N, C-alpha and C positions, 0 to 999 in steps of 0.2 A: 537260435536266439528267440526269446519270448518278446512279443509285442508289448508296448507300454500298457495298453489296456488289459492284456492278459496278466501282466505282472501285477498291476494294481488289483485285479480280481483275486489273484492268489493271496495277496497281502490282506485284503479285506476279509477273505474267507478264514485265513489263519487267525487274524485279529478277532473275528467273530467267535471262533471256537474258544480262543483264550478268554474272551469276555464272558462266555457262558460258564466256563470252568471257574472263573473268578467270582461270578455271582453265586455259584453253588457253594464255594468256600465261604463267601460272605454270609450266606444264609445259615450255614452251620455255626459260624462265629456269632451271628445275631442270636441264635438259639441259646448258646452258652451265656451271652451277656444279659439278655433280657429275660430268660427263663430262670437263670440261676443267680447271677451276680446282682442284677438290677431289676428284680420283679417289681411290678406296679405296687406302690406309686413311686418307688425309689428312682426309676428311670427319669421321672419328672423332678422330684425333689433334689436329687443329687446331680442332675445334669448328665446322666448316663446316655440319654438318647443323642444329644448334640455331640458329645465327645466321641461316641462310637461312630456316628454318621460321618464326622470329620475324618476319622482314621480310615474307615472302610472306603469312603469315596475316593480318597487319594490312592489307596491301594488298588481298588478295582479299575480305576482309570489308568494308572501308571503302567501296569503290565500289558494290557492290550495295545496301548499307544506305542510302547517300545517294540512289541511284536510287529505292529504295522510299519514301524520305521526300519527294522532290520531284516524282515522276512524277504528272502529273494531265492526263488527256485534255481537261479543260475549259480548260486554258491555251491561249493563242494558240500556233500551231505554232512560230513563230520564238522565242518565249520558252522553250518546252519544249526546242527544239534547243539554245538557248544554255545552259540549265541542264545538259543532258546533256553538252555539250561541255566545260563547266567541270569537271564531275565527272571526265570522262575525262582531262582535262589534269592535274588534281590527282592522280589515281591513277597516271598515267604518271610524274609528277614524283616521287611517293613511291617507285615501283618503281625509277626511275633512281637515286635517292639510296640506296635499299636495296642495289641491285646494286653501286653504287660502294663502299659500306661493306664488302660481302662481298669485293670485288676488292682493296681495300686490305689486308684481313686475310688474303688468300690465301697459301698456302705457295708459295714460289718455288724453294727449293733444299733438297735433303737433303745436308747437309755433314758429312763425317767430320772431327771436331774432336779431334785428339790421341788420345783414348781412347774416344770415343763418336760416335754420329751425332747431329746436331741438325737439326730441322726449322726452317728460317728462313722467316719470313713477310715480305711486302713492307713492312709497317709496322715491322719490326725493323731494317731496313737504313738506316743513316745516309746520307741522300742526298748529303751533302758528301763522302763517301768513295767514291762510285761512280766518279768520274773517276780514282781511283787503282787501280781493278781492271784486270786484263788487258783489252785492247781488246774482246775478244769477249764479255766478261762485264759490260759497262757498262750493259746494258739488262735489266731484270728480266723473265723470261719470262711470257707470257700464256697459254701452251699447256700449263701444268702444271709441277710441280716437276722440276728437273734435279739431277743428282748432281755435287757438287763436294767439295773437301777444303781443309783449311787448311794452308798451307805452313809450313815451319819458320821460326822467328824469325831475323832477320838479325843481331841483336845483343842483348846483355843489356838495353840501354836499351829496345829495342822490346818485349822480353818483359815488362819492368816496366810500360811504358805500357799495353800491351794488357791485362795482368792487372788493372791499376787500373781500366781502362775496363769490364772484365767485372764487377768488383765493383760498379760503378755501374749495371750493367744492360745493357751492350752486349756480348753474347756474342761469342766469337772467331769463330764460324761466321757471324755476321751482319756481319762487317767485310769489305767488298769488297777492301780493300788486302791482305788475307791470303788471298784466294781463289786456288786453282789447280785444274787439272783433277782429276777423281776418280782417273784412272789414275796420276797422279804420287804418290799416297799408297798404292799397293798394298802395298809392303813393310810400312808401318806398320799397315795394316788387317789384314794376315795375322798380324802379330805380336800385335795386340790381340785378335783373335777367339779365343774359347774354344770348345771342343768342345760341340756341341749336347747330347751325353750329360750333360755337366756341368749344363747348364740343366735337364734333366729330373730330375737328382738333387736339385737345389736346390728344384725345384717339382714333386714327384712327382704331385701332384693335377692338374697342367696338362699332363702328358705327352701325353695323347690330343689335346689342343688343339694342341700343337706339331706332332704328326704330321699332323693334319688340315690345318694351315696349309701344311706342306710338300707334302702330297698335292694340295691345291687349287691351289697356285702353279705346279706343274710337271707337264708331260705325260709326263715320263720319270721313272723311279725313280732317285733319287739315293742313292749310298752314304752311310750315316749318318756315316761317318768324314770325309766331305768337306764337311760342313755345320758352320759355326760360328755363334756369336752375338756381337753387340755391342750394348750398351745404347743406347737412343735417348731424347733429351730434347726436349720441346716446350715450349709456354708453361707449362702446368700439369699435363701428363701425362707419364708415362714408359712407353715400350714397349720392345720388343726387336726388333732387325733380325736376320734369319737370312740368312747369306751362304754362297756357295760358297767354301770356303777355298782352292781352287786358282786361281780366277779373280777373286775378290772380287765376283762378281756378286751383287746383292741378290736373294734368292729370295722372301722373305716377311717379314711383320710379325706379331708376336703382342702382345696387350695385357698384357704382363708387365713389371713393374718389376724389371730385373735388375741394377740398380746395387749 
């Protein structure tokens, strides 16, 4: 018979090993989520960080606690192995469901939408409209968000229908039937972009933050006059996109509501 202190020592040891393995798996999952699905700044804009931490915290805590509860060296070996296998399967199932939830909510496109940028998430896109997108855009990317734009309306009727759908919650940028390449909207993007100096004037207390974002995003010094800004909308947050007004290249993002 094992003493009570010896039994708890074995349980803590087994639970500690399980915790280490769980943290290793969590680290690999974090690499997938934050390096591929939610690269900066989308982990902040789209809530990827908080969603992933909620999922992974529950998963990492659940497995080791169950091991601590059931591990007993006095059990027959086959029974102990079965207990640990069931715990492992439950933990993997919870992790798979959590990652699926994160994947469904992942950002898939940064879309220029008439007068703003919009972060579009996989769950925002009506699946019945995907077949009406250009052929190359009918599959939502798994390797991080891409840049697109919304084309001009073909008729007044289409403008009315899409506007009514937007009122009901389907944003223009989330409609595959309106998608076109980012390059096709360059004239509109240039026309909409306002000088970054204007943004600094509107938010003088954030000027240093804007300069730091530009400095961090580029290895070369850009002329201030060639940088413009366009508002950005997401689910429940509003940021600002800084672009090169000569090329419409996206340079940086700042957490400022510039609408």
